[in-house]
C-alpha positions, 0 to 999 in steps of 0.5 A, spaced: 914 293 685 913 300 688 905 299 688 907 292 692 911 295 697 906 301 698 901 296 700 906 292 704 907 299 708 900 301 709 898 294 711 904 293 716 900 295 722 897 293 729 891 290 725 895 285 721 898 283 728 892 279 730 893 275 723 900 273 724 899 267 728 906 264 728 908 271 731 903 270 736 905 263 738 912 266 739 911 272 743 906 267 748 912 262 748 917 268 750 913 271 755 911 264 758 919 262 758 920 269 762 915 268 767 918 261 768 925 264 769 921 269 774 918 264 778 925 260 779 928 266 782 923 265 788 925 258 789 931 258 795 936 253 795 935 247 800 938 249 807 937 256 807 934 261 812 931 266 808 930 271 814 938 271 816 940 271 809 936 278 808 939 281 814 946 279 812 945 281 805 943 288 807 950 289 810 953 288 803 949 294 800 954 297 795 958 292 794 959 287 788 954 283 790 949 288 789 950 289 782 950 282 781 944 281 784 941 286 779 943 282 773 940 276 776 933 279 778 934 279 785 936 271 785 942 272 789 939 276 794 934 270 795 939 265 794 935 261 789 937 255 785 938 260 779 942 265 783 948 265 778 944 266 773 947 266 766 953 269 767 957 262 768 955 261 761 957 267 758 964 267 761 964 260 758 962 263 752 968 268 752 973 263 754 971 258 748 971 264 743 978 266 745 981 259 745 978 259 738 981 265 736 988 262 738 987 255 737 988 253 730 984 246 731 978 250 734 979 255 729 978 249 724 973 246 727 969 252 727 969 252 719 966 245 719 959 249 719 953 246 723 957 240 726 963 244 728 958 249 731 955 243 735 962 241 738 964 248 740 957 249 744 958 242 747 965 245 750 961 251 752 956 247 756 962 243 759 965 250 761 959 252 764 958 246 769 965 247 771 964 254 773 958 253 776 961 248 780 967 252 782 962 258 784 957 254 787 962 251 792 965 258 794 958 260 795 956 254 799 962 255 804 961 263 804 954 262 806 956 257 812 961 262 815 957 268 813 955 272 819 956 267 825 959 272 829 954 277 829 946 275 827 947 267 826 949 263 819 944 263 814 945 256 813 941 251 817 945 245 817 952 246 815 956 241 812 958 237 806 951 235 805 949 242 804 955 244 800 954 238 795 946 240 795 948 247 793 953 246 788 948 241 784 942 246 785 946 251 782 949 247 776 942 245 775 939 252 775 944 255 770 944 249 765 936 250 765 936 257 764 941 256 758 937 251 755 931 256 756 935 261 753 936 257 747 929 255 746 927 262 746 932 264 741 929 258 736 922 258 738 920 265 741 922 272 739 929 275 740 936 273 743 934 268 749 940 269 754 939 277 753 932 277 754 933 273 761 938 278 763 934 284 761 928 281 765 932 280 771 934 288 770 927 290 769 924 286 775 928 290 779 926 297 776 919 298 781 923 296 787 929 301 785 924 307 783 920 306 790 926 306 794 928 312 790 922 316 791 921 313 798 928 317 800 925 323 797 919 323 801 923 321 808 928 327 806 934 323 805 934 325 797 933 332 795 928 333 789 933 336 785 937 329 785 931 325 784 930 329 777 937 329 775 937 322 776 931 321 772 933 326 766 940 323 766 936 316 765 932 319 759 938 322 756 941 316 756 936 312 753 936 317 747 943 317 746 943 309 746 937 309 741 941 314 736 948 311 737 945 304 736 942 306 729 948 310 727 952 307 721 958 308 717 956 307 710 962 305 705 960 306 697 960 300 693 960 300 686 959 295 680 961 295 673 956 298 668 951 293 665 947 293 659 939 294 661 933 292 657 933 298 653 940 297 651 943 303 656 949 302 660 948 303 667 953 302 673 950 300 680 951 303 686 950 300 693 953 301 700 956 297 705 953 299 712 958 299 718 955 300 725 958 304 730 957 299 735 958 293 731 959 289 738 952 291 741 951 289 748 956 284 748 962 288 751 959 290 757 956 283 758 962 280 757 966 285 761 962 285 767 961 277 767 969 276 767 969 281 773 963 278 777 965 271 777 972 272 781 969 278 785 963 273 787 968 268 789 972 273 793 966 276 797 963 269 799 970 266 801 972 273 804 966 273 809 968 265 811 975 267 813 975 274 815 979 275 821 981 268 821 988 269 817 991 274 813 988 271 806 981 272 809 983 279 810 986 280 803 980 278 800 976 283 803 981 288 802 980 286 794 973 286 794 973 293 798 977 296 792 973 293 787 967 295 789 962 297 784 963 305 783 970 304 786 976 307 781 979 300 780 973 297 778 971 302 773 978 302 770 978 294 769 971 295 767 973 300 762 979 296 759 974 290 759 969 293 755 974 296 750 978 289 749 971 286 747 969 291 743 975 290 738 975 282 739 967 281 738 967 286 732 973 282 729 969 276 730 963 278 727 966 282 721 972 279 717 975 284 712 978 279 708 972 275 707 968 281 705 973 284 700 974 277 697 966 277 696 966 284 693 972 281 688 968 275 686 961 279 684 965 285 681 964 290 686 969 295 688 970 301 693 971 307 688 979 309 688 981 303 692 983 297 688 980 290 689 983 285 693 988 286 698 987 294 698 980 293 699 981 289 705 986 294 708 981 300 707 975 296 710 980 294 716 982 301 717 975 304 716 972 299 721 978 300 726 976 307 726 969 306 727 970 301 733 974 306 736 968 311 736 963 305 738 968 303 744 968 310 747 961 310 746 960 304 750 965 306 755 962 313 757 955 310 757 956 304 762 961 308 766 960 315 767 953 315 769 954 309 774 960 313 777 956 320 778 951 316 782 956 312 786 959 319 788 953 322 789 952 316 794 945 313 791 944 306 791 941 307 784 942 300 781 939 301 774 945 305 771 948 306 764 950 298 763 943 296 765 939 301 761 944 299 755 942 292 755 935 294 756 934 299 750 939 294 746 935 288 747 928 291 746 930 294 740 933 288 737 926 284 739 922 290 736 926 289 730 925 281 729 917 282 731 917 287 725 921 282 720 916 277 722 910 282 720 913 284 714 914 276 712 907 275 714 905 281 709 909 279 703 906 272 704 899 275 704 901 279 697 904 273 694 898 269 695 893 274 693 898 275 686 897 267 685 890 267 686 889 273 681 893 270 676 889 263 677 883 267 675 885 270 669 887 263 666 
């Protein structure tokens, strides 16, 4: 067994990558799907004037739309058919998961296996369509009135037809992205929805860096500030890589068993509890919940600004909740902490883990099996999650707060880097798993051939 593992480790190299045909197909499919996503971000909504839209969007720099535009890969700025991205789907998933944890009927449906999972996914899709329709309508109404008093509206022919066309186009674009993400997950490499979000963020990297270096060339940014931003980004990447690998190992011991030599030997193993069990889910969920109402308020406020107290109030709300503002940071931090604990509770069930350990004779030294083990695991997991929530909050908020205070329009802050690094690590891990499976398959074939030759 040891020699086989050594041979596997020595053969696991780029030279064997060419032999893994299934892995290559998955990678090519993933790359092709992401290219389709990027091409769709340049397909505009019907009835939009791109030049007027670009002029109007420049007036919103630093607002929540700028942050949302980064997540959508520039689709919102170009007002493409996928301007909403996958955020409505993520928001619908949050609502369904919260409803599942509170509704006994949905909780029972979740336990039905594949049938229940398909039913819950169907509810999530219905919710996505509803959210897309609401956001699409308010965006269409906002676009009709946006800039009429200044440089002219970005809509060529306002009216009911434009609103219906916009809503239908945005529903179709988001549903297609949702389907594309599911196809990447099943036929490609990595989590499809996360890869789509990461592709949108990475696509903004060249323009963001070019804008920053141009500021240094023109003198609006000092070289020290540019070097500080780059050093902070490198430090964030190292910190994320370290914390995502960090674990709290709980010692598990099994009863003594008789070996082949007649000796009594006890087995020991570890139950790994990741410091950040929830991964990138909390910042994505928290940002999507904030961005959906703020996007509606931004466009609706632009539509009725100056016409009524309601419009002025919407503008005041969006100004107070602009990206980098204290109120926005506070709500974002609260959302991250809440979803850290919520999603960790969804992923890891101490009661189920304690029952499985008791079933197979495993126990934690010094802790009684059953209820006491469940309480101990829940206690340890809570303490670990506190550290994970603090880590995510610091990574996501502190760099963006510092950048906002410095007056920089650096859109790739802590949240973006966290998503990019996390998704990259997860994708690389899946690639390594496919390579290991391929190598094990080759070793088994060779072993069978050698055994057949001896016979």
